KOLKOL-947844 format. One record per residue (C-alpha): x, y, z. Coordinates in steps of 0.05 Angstrom, whole numbers, padded with zeros to 5 digits, always signed. Layout:
N
XYZ
...
% end
This chain:
395
+00145+00153+00235
+00104+00211+00260
+00125+00197+00331
+00198+00199+00309
+00190+00268+00280
+00154+00293+00342
+00209+00266+00388
+00264+00294+00344
+00230+00362+00347
+00220+00359+00423
+00290+00338+00440
+00319+00385+00387
+00282+00443+00420
+00307+00420+00488
+00378+00418+00464
+00374+00487+00433
+00345+00514+00498
+00402+00483+00538
+00455+00513+00492
+00420+00581+00495
+00419+00578+00571
+00493+00558+00571
+00513+00616+00526
+00468+00669+00557
+00495+00670+00627
+00510+00739+00659
+00569+00777+00633
+00634+00773+00671
+00657+00827+00721
+00709+00851+00672
+00654+00862+00622
+00616+00905+00671
+00679+00945+00687
+00690+00961+00614
+00618+00984+00608
+00628+01031+00669
+00692+01060+00639
+00655+01077+00575
+00602+01115+00614
+00657+01152+00654
+00692+01176+00590
+00627+01198+00558
+00607+01239+00620
+00677+01269+00626
+00673+01292+00554
+00607+01326+00569
+00638+01363+00628
+00696+01387+00585
+00647+01414+00534
+00608+01451+00586
+00671+01481+00615
+00694+01506+00547
+00626+01539+00536
+00634+01575+00602
+00577+01538+00636
+00626+01510+00688
+00684+01545+00722
+00748+01508+00737
+00732+01494+00810
+00664+01464+00796
+00693+01423+00738
+00747+01393+00783
+00695+01376+00837
+00649+01341+00787
+00707+01304+00756
+00728+01280+00825
+00657+01255+00839
+00657+01216+00772
+00724+01183+00789
+00699+01163+00857
+00635+01134+00827
+00675+01093+00776
+00720+01066+00831
+00661+01045+00874
+00627+01008+00816
+00691+00972+00796
+00702+00949+00868
+00630+00924+00874
+00636+00885+00808
+00699+00850+00832
+00666+00829+00897
+00600+00805+00864
+00587+00728+00857
+00613+00705+00790
+00570+00663+00740
+00619+00637+00690
+00596+00612+00621
+00594+00537+00610
+00652+00506+00574
+00651+00468+00509
+00656+00400+00543
+00595+00417+00586
+00554+00437+00525
+00575+00373+00488
+00555+00332+00549
+00486+00364+00549
+00478+00347+00476
+00497+00274+00488
+00450+00270+00548
+00391+00295+00507
+00408+00246+00451
+00411+00186+00498
+00347+00205+00533
+00312+00215+00467
+00333+00148+00440
+00312+00114+00504
+00243+00144+00503
+00237+00129+00429
+00254+00056+00440
+00205+00050+00499
+00149+00078+00457
+00159+00024+00405
+00178+00070+00348
+00248+00041+00344
+00223-00028+00322
+00175+00005+00273
+00234+00043+00243
+00270-00024+00235
+00209-00051+00198
+00210+00009+00151
+00284-00001+00137
+00272-00075+00122
+00215-00058+00075
+00259-00009+00038
+00315-00060+00032
+00267-00112+00003
+00231-00066-00046
+00275-00086-00105
+00264-00160-00096
+00212-00197-00138
+00209-00255-00089
+00225-00257-00015
+00269-00312+00011
+00248-00351+00074
+00301-00312+00112
+00273-00246+00088
+00202-00265+00109
+00226-00290+00177
+00267-00227+00191
+00211-00180+00170
+00159-00220+00209
+00200-00218+00273
+00211-00143+00266
+00136-00131+00257
+00119-00176+00315
+00166-00137+00360
+00135-00071+00338
+00065-00099+00349
+00084-00114+00421
+00088-00038+00431
+00034-00019+00381
-00020-00073+00379
-00071-00025+00347
-00028-00006+00287
-00070-00032+00228
-00015-00027+00176
+00034-00069+00216
-00021-00118+00235
-00040-00128+00162
+00033-00139+00142
+00041-00190+00197
-00022-00228+00176
+00002-00232+00104
+00071-00256+00125
+00039-00308+00172
+00002-00336+00112
+00067-00339+00072
+00099-00377+00129
+00040-00425+00136
+00023-00399+00205
-00051-00395+00190
-00073-00390+00263
-00031-00327+00272
-00060-00299+00208
-00131-00313+00232
-00117-00279+00298
-00088-00217+00263
-00145-00212+00213
-00196-00218+00269
-00162-00160+00305
-00164-00119+00240
-00237-00135+00229
-00252-00113+00300
-00222-00045+00282
-00257-00042+00214
-00319-00086+00218
-00346-00064+00150
-00283-00074+00109
-00297-00125+00054
-00223-00137+00038
-00208-00157+00110
-00270-00201+00111
-00244-00238+00049
-00174-00244+00077
-00199-00272+00142
-00244-00322+00105
-00184-00344+00064
-00141-00353+00126
-00197-00394+00159
-00201-00436+00096
-00127-00450+00098
-00127-00463+00173
-00182-00515+00163
-00139-00552+00112
-00176-00522+00052
-00246-00535+00078
-00295-00478+00078
-00329-00468+00144
-00397-00434+00152
-00362-00374+00183
-00315-00367+00124
-00373-00373+00074
-00413-00321+00111
-00353-00273+00112
-00344-00280+00037
-00418-00270+00022
-00417-00207+00066
-00355-00182+00029
-00387-00191-00039
-00451-00158-00014
-00411-00097+00007
-00364-00098-00053
-00391-00138-00113
-00323-00139-00147
-00284-00165-00087
-00238-00213-00125
-00213-00256-00067
-00284-00271-00044
-00310-00282-00115
-00255-00333-00129
-00268-00372-00065
-00343-00370-00072
-00337-00397-00142
-00292-00453-00117
-00341-00468-00060
-00400-00471-00108
-00361-00518-00153
-00345-00564-00095
-00419-00565-00077
-00436-00581-00150
-00474-00516-00157
-00442-00505-00225
-00486-00447-00249
-00467-00408-00187
-00394-00424-00198
-00400-00398-00270
-00432-00334-00246
-00380-00320-00192
-00322-00334-00239
-00353-00292-00295
-00356-00233-00248
-00285-00247-00224
-00258-00249-00296
-00291-00183-00312
-00251-00152-00256
-00184-00183-00273
-00135-00162-00326
-00143-00212-00384
-00069-00228-00381
-00064-00235-00305
-00030-00300-00285
-00092-00326-00249
-00141-00306-00304
-00125-00366-00349
-00133-00413-00290
-00201-00383-00274
-00222-00389-00347
-00204-00463-00348
-00242-00476-00283
-00301-00437-00310
-00301-00477-00375
-00305-00542-00335
-00362-00514-00292
-00399-00495-00356
-00390-00564-00386
-00417-00598-00323
-00475-00549-00317
-00491-00558-00391
-00490-00634-00385
-00537-00633-00325
-00585-00586-00359
-00574-00532-00306
-00544-00481-00354
-00563-00458-00424
-00504-00453-00471
-00466-00483-00529
-00400-00520-00529
-00348-00505-00582
-00288-00548-00601
-00234-00508-00638
-00184-00547-00681
-00120-00519-00711
-00064-00540-00758
-00002-00574-00729
+00041-00511-00737
-00006-00467-00698
+00031-00408-00664
+00035-00412-00588
+00029-00337-00578
-00030-00291-00582
-00101-00300-00557
-00156-00347-00580
-00224-00313-00583
-00289-00352-00592
-00352-00310-00600
-00424-00314-00622
-00460-00262-00663
-00533-00256-00681
-00548-00286-00748
-00591-00227-00768
-00533-00179-00759
-00506-00135-00704
-00434-00114-00694
-00429-00130-00620
-00420-00204-00602
-00474-00237-00560
-00420-00276-00522
-00345-00280-00523
-00293-00324-00490
-00218-00318-00493
-00166-00372-00483
-00092-00383-00488
-00067-00419-00551
-00011-00452-00511
-00017-00526-00494
-00055-00582-00526
-00105-00574-00582
-00164-00578-00595
-00189-00525-00547
-00258-00532-00515
-00298-00472-00493
-00371-00461-00474
-00410-00399-00491
-00468-00379-00445
-00510-00317-00432
-00462-00302-00375
-00407-00288-00427
-00443-00227-00455
-00404-00163-00465
-00466-00124-00446
-00524-00147-00403
-00576-00123-00454
-00544-00160-00512
-00535-00234-00498
-00549-00304-00524
-00614-00308-00486
-00645-00256-00532
-00629-00292-00597
-00643-00361-00625
-00602-00361-00689
-00528-00347-00683
-00462-00354-00721
-00399-00376-00685
-00328-00352-00700
-00261-00373-00672
-00200-00329-00684
-00128-00334-00663
-00106-00262-00656
-00030-00259-00661
-00029-00189-00632
-00078-00204-00577
-00127-00152-00602
-00201-00168-00606
-00207-00139-00676
-00181-00181-00734
-00111-00167-00760
-00067-00189-00817
-00040-00259-00806
-00094-00281-00756
-00124-00350-00764
-00199-00356-00765
-00255-00408-00771
-00330-00398-00776
-00394-00438-00770
-00458-00433-00809
-00522-00405-00779
-00550-00450-00724
-00603-00452-00670
-00560-00456-00608
-00615-00479-00560
-00632-00538-00605
-00562-00558-00624
-00538-00624-00594
-00465-00636-00579
-00407-00589-00590
-00397-00546-00651
-00332-00559-00688
-00293-00499-00714
-00227-00504-00753
-00176-00448-00758
-00166-00458-00833
-00169-00386-00859
-00113-00336-00854
-00134-00263-00855
-00093-00225-00908
% end
């Protein structure tokens, strides 16, 4: 839009200059004649005053008056015979204004700012929509593509176009756009992750070495890059590197809002990775099965946590889950689920497990919450899952 403001200013200044020129032409001959008459009357009054004071006698006064009259006549005659520059009429001024407007719009369109303005208008019209229809996406994509024809180096438009290409399933176009963006910003981790995701989709959900390298670079530059963390966790799971999947998804969950739509999906995938890693002996942890009465509420948050048997207010590990769906719920607690790196399961042998359904969603216990606890156990030596029953209601 900056170019629009510049062009408006330039052509506005040009129009003002044209109008000023039109209105500032030389005065008409009649105007000059009036000015000469004023000078004549002023000088004649001065001669009258001098005659009354006695500075001029009557003969000299009449001679000077005659000279003034002759001078006025000569100036009036010269003004009538001089070339006339008439002021421009209203129609001419209006024509100049229209000409400047048309030229400005033509240049604006040629520079590509007109299509960009159309994109902005479309964006504003779609701001109130929660979901775009296929027609909305197509219209916006075509407008951006037209603008990119004039402005191929505009990163904002290029990024929009790449995202819309993914929405439309045109993954090749998305890859091309993300490559162009990465060429402009080679150290941008977000663009690396988006390009890797587009390559993954283009390859029918197979991760190529290039895509894996891009995601690893993105995480190296930005350890909390959520797109890359999610895909690296999925890739590790597919390669049966379950401990790596657990680590990637643990970092991802720590950077997502607990109630984000994708958070519960990630938690479920992480639980499965933990179970497989635990079964293969590649991960240290303990599995917990939480049972509940038939009338268990479907709202709130289920927390399962481990505390040191010898005391300590801060849990060694905590996992949250949704109470919705089928019961019992299965979770796995590992050192990766620590709230703080310096206080975890790996530093303690004896623990006590607690499961709590928080109706308010708060971590701290509240009135009406359902809770179940285990006795003290050695988690490294325990075989099989620990069974907890939500059989106690907090008053």
